[in-house]
N, C-alpha and C positions, 0 to 999 in steps of 0.2 A: 406585543412579541416579547419574549423575553431572551433574545438570545446572549446577554449575557457579554457577546464583544462587541466593538466598534463595529456598527454594523455601513459599507462604503454606501455613499449615495445611489449607486448605479440599484438599488435592490427595487425593486416593484414589492408592493401589496402582496399580492398573488404568490410571487418568491418566496417571502418571508415566510406568507403561512405555510407553501410546502416545506421548505427548511426546517419550520417550528415541529411538523408534523413527524418529520424524520428523526429529527433529535429526540423529540417521544418518544418514537417507537425503537429506538437505538438506547433504552433506558431513562432516556432525560437527563437534563441538564446538572442536578443532583448527584445521579451516577457518574456522569463526567467527571464530574470536581473533583471526586473521592477515588476515582481510578487511577491503583499503583502502578501494577502491573499485569500485562498480559503474558501466561507462559503458557507453549504447546509443542507440540511434536510435530516437524513437517514427515507424514509417513509415507507418501509420497512424489516426485518430484520428475514430472516429464514433459516432453514437449521438444519443439523443432529451434530453439532461441537455448533451451539450457544445452542442447548437446551440441548447438552449433559454437557455444562460448564455452564446451569443454568439460560437462560435467561427467563424472568417474575419469578425466583424463590430467586436466588440471586443477580443476578443484573436485571435492566430493560436496554430496548431497546434504544440505542440513538437517542437522537431527534436533536437539532439543534448544528453544528460542525462547528468549525471555525479552519483552515490549516494557516498554517506558514512556507512553504517550506525553507524557507532559513533558518530558524531556529529552524528546527527539534523539530517542537510544536502544537499539537495540543489541541483545547478547547472547552468541554461538557459542552456547556448548561441544567441549571435545570438538573444536570443527578450528582446523581442516582436518587436526586426528587426536586421539586422547591427551596428548600432552599440553594443547592450547586451547585458549578462550579466545573468540573473536569478537571486536566491540565496532561496533558501526555508533557516532555519538555525534548530533548537528553538522555533519558532513564530512566527521573526518574518522579515519576507521583507524587501528592498529590491532594488532595480535599478542597478547599476552601467555606468558607461563601460566601452563594449568596449578600447578604445585604452590606459587607464590605470588601469581600474578602481576609479574615483572614483565616490563615490556619489551617484549623482542621486538616488533618491528610496527614502526607508525607514519602514517599518509596524511597529514593534513590536506583537507579542502583536496578531497583525493577527487570529484567528479572532472578538473582540470586536467588530469591525468587521461580521460576520454575524447583531443582534441583532432582533428585531421584525421588519418587515416592510422592513428592509433585505434580509432574505436573498431576498426575489423580486428583487431588483437584476440585471440585467445585468453581468457580470462585469468588471471592468476587468483589463489584465497583471496586476498584482500578487496580485487575487484567484486568478486561475489560476495563478498561483505558490506561492500557498499551499495550494488545493486540490491540483495535480499534485504540489506536493513532498512533504507529508506522504505521501499515499498513496506513492507509490513510493518512501521513506523508508521507510514502514511494511513495504508487501509484501516489500521486498529484505531485512529485519531476521528475517523469523519463519522457522523455527518458533521461534528462537533465544529473541526476545523476551517469550515467552508465559509465559517461569518464574517471574517474579515477580508473574503475576495471578491474581488467584481466581478459583476455579474454581466455579462453580455446578452445572455437571452433565458427565456423561460416558455415553454412552450408545454403543452398535453401530445402525448403520443399513445397510439396500441401499439405493444410488442405482443406479436407468436408469444405464446404458451403462457402470457406474463400479465397482460389486461391493459388497462389503463396508465400510462406514468407520468408523473412530471420530470420534466429534464431541465437542466439546470446546467449550462452554458458558461465556464467560469474563468478567468483566470485570476492565481494561488499567488498569493506572496509569495514576494523573494527570497523572504527567510523560510519557506516551506522548502528541505530537501524532498523532490519525488521525480515522477518521469517526467515533466512536461509543467511548465508555467500555466497551458490551456488545456483543459479538461472537459467530458462533461459528464454528468451523472443521473442516472435512472433510477426514481423512487417509485414504484407503487405502490396503489392510492393508498394502502395502511402508511404509508414513509420508509420504507425498506428499503435499503439501498438492492439493487438486481443487477444493473448494467453499469460498465464504470469505462468512459471512452477514452485514451491519452495518447501522447508519441514519446516510445521512449527515446529519449535524445540520443542518450550514452552508447546506442547501440547506432543511430541514425535516423534520418530524416524520415527514411520511409517504415521504418518499424512503428506501423500504427494500428493498435490494438483494440480488440472492444473486449472487456473483461467482467465476464458473468458471474457475479457472486450467489450460491446455489446449496442447497442442503444447511442452511442455517440451524444452529441449535439454541436454547437458552443458556446461558449460563452467567447465576448471580445474578439474572435480570437483565442480562446485557445478551443479544442476539451476536454471535458469531458465525461467520460463514464457512464450515468444514470443508470445504469444495469452491475451487476456486480455477474455471475455464477459460483463458485468452485465444483467442481466433484472431485471424487477421480481419481489416477491413479496409473499403476503398469507400470515403468519406464519411459517410455513418453505417455503410450498407455491411452489416459479419460477411465473413466469408469460410470455405469450408478449407479452412489452416489453420491446426493443431497448433499454433506457438507455444504454448505453455499450461500444465491440468499439473494444479496440485490437489491433495488431502490433508488435511490436519484432522491431528487426535490428541489427548488429553490436553484440552482444553482448561484452564484454570485460570480466576477474576480473581485480584488481589485488591484490598482496599486499603486507603488512611485509616 
């Protein structure tokens, strides 16, 4: 095994083999080490979650985005308008003037503002930058950033329309800005990530999603899911409730 990261003692040989297969399928450790930036455009965004939180009212849909996986950083260009650039970086968010990158507004450790009844509020642009920023960073760093996590269980299941999958239930490291510490990852027989279960804690403990990674395209040797569909779930059972649907376009991968 060559995960190149310290492995928690909870990992079993079968689970490590599943992780290695996943890392190889997603471009391999050499590509991950060299990866500098993923740039893309969010072509469409819909669903009950963004609508509930103010999409088109208190914040716009993201457009052109740059993700820097090794820096835990996501940059949203012309967001929330053409005069600004918004940045998520290691759990903090800020709004910069596009002309000179002067900081206009900043919130350090922004997760702390989603406490108690404040979770119920409609999102501000900085709230949206936090949610979409950490989400896009996390998605585009997988599966390589799973290596230091604590494994709660590994099993094999058959998913309808997908086939046999390796399922890894994990507790992610505390320095991961993400939906929730405990998440479950489904990899098909080739190692491709096809489903991802989590709780969107900044929304509430009830916000349990099954996130399907679909329509992969190979970009510079790295598979990128161009369509993302999140549905509600009860336990591990997906429900016919469309929480979020996004399509991506104009994806580019740059290396050092």
